[in-house]
N, C-alpha and C positions, 0 to 999 in steps of 0.2 A: 362503183359502178365498172362494168367491163367496157374495153376499149370498142370504138366503133370499128365494125369490120365491113369498110364501104363496098369493096371489091365482090364480096360474097354477098352482100345485100343486093346489091344491083344484080348478079346473076339470077339470085333468088326471085326477083321483081321480075326479071326478064322470062324467067321460066312460068311463073304465075300468070303473067299477061298471055303468053302464048298458050298456056292451058285453058284460059277463061276466051280464048280466039278473038283476042283484042289486038288491034295494030296499035302502035305507039302513040299515035294521034289519039285513037279510040279511048283508051286509058287516060291519058292527059287531060282529055275534054272531061270526061265523067270523073275522074278524081280532082279537076279543077286548078290543075299546075299546069304551066306552059311545056310546049312540046320540047323545047330544048333542054328544059331543066329536067324534064324527066328521063331524057336521053343521056343527060350527064350522070344522073344518080344511076341508070342502068349499068352505064361504062364505069361506074367507080369513080368519078371525077368530083362528085357532091356528096357532101354529107346531109342528108336531109333531117328536119327537125322532127320531132315526135308528131306535132300536129299534121305535118305533110305525110307522115308514115301512117298516120290514122287515115287521111283522106284516101290515100292509096288502097289501103287494106280496105275500106268501106267499097270501093268501085271494083276490087277485086273479089270481094264478098269473102274474104278470108279474117281472120281475128288480128287486130292490131296488135296483140301480144305476141304474135307468131312472126310479125316484122319487128318490133321491138327486141325480141329474142336473137333475130336475124342481124340485127343492126349492132347488138352488144350492150342495148339500154337495159334489158332485163336480163336476168339469169334464168336459163331454162329449167323448168320443173322437173323433178324426177318422175311424175305421175304422168299417164299418158293421155290425161282428158284434155289438155288443149290442143294436143295433136288431132286428137279424133274431132273435137270440135270444129278445127280448122279445115279439116279434111272434109267432114259435112259441108260445110258453109261453101267451100271452093269446087265442090261436085258440080259441073255443069249438067249432067244428066237428070238432075232432079230440081222441082220448081221451089220457089221461096217457102210456100206454106209447108211443102213434104220437109224441107230442111228444119223450119221451126218444129215439126211436129217430131222428127228426129230426135233434135235436141232437148225435145221437153221429156221425151221417155227416157233418154239418157240421163237427164238430170234427176229424174223421178227414181232412176235404179240408183243411183248414188246416193241420194237421201235415205233410201232405202236399207242400201247396205252400212252406211254411216251410223244409222240408228242400230242395226244389227250387230255392230261391233262391240260393244259395251257389254251385251248380253253374250256375246261369244266369249269375250275374254273372262267375264263371270263363272261360265259353264263349259269348259273345254271339254270337247268330244274327240274321241279317235276317228279320223275320215276313214279308217277302213271298217270301223263296224257303225253300222247304220244305228240312228237315235230312235226312229221310231219302227219298232219290229211289226212285220206285216201278216 
């Protein structure tokens, strides 16, 4: 397990809170934590548990995984998927239904590409040469 990077985590939470246009008190209330405790987390004075991080993530509409990575609880994945999911969930310009639709489309594309990988490995093609002559 990676070490807990509390200062960076607090800064990240503060940035996400500001992006979501929440005051410290508003986020504390929505996340179900005390205002002083959230303030201490943001200032890097407290190490929140995974459960508290999950509550904060839910309130900010970002993935808990994103906060776990920031906290050093999880290792960051090489793939871009979790970052994209977090960005969609954090975007204040689209509503919840739109976020869910975007995520569903993204997941469908991932499944389609994953299913195509074994076939592509079995039949490699030259990308410079089209496989379907017109």
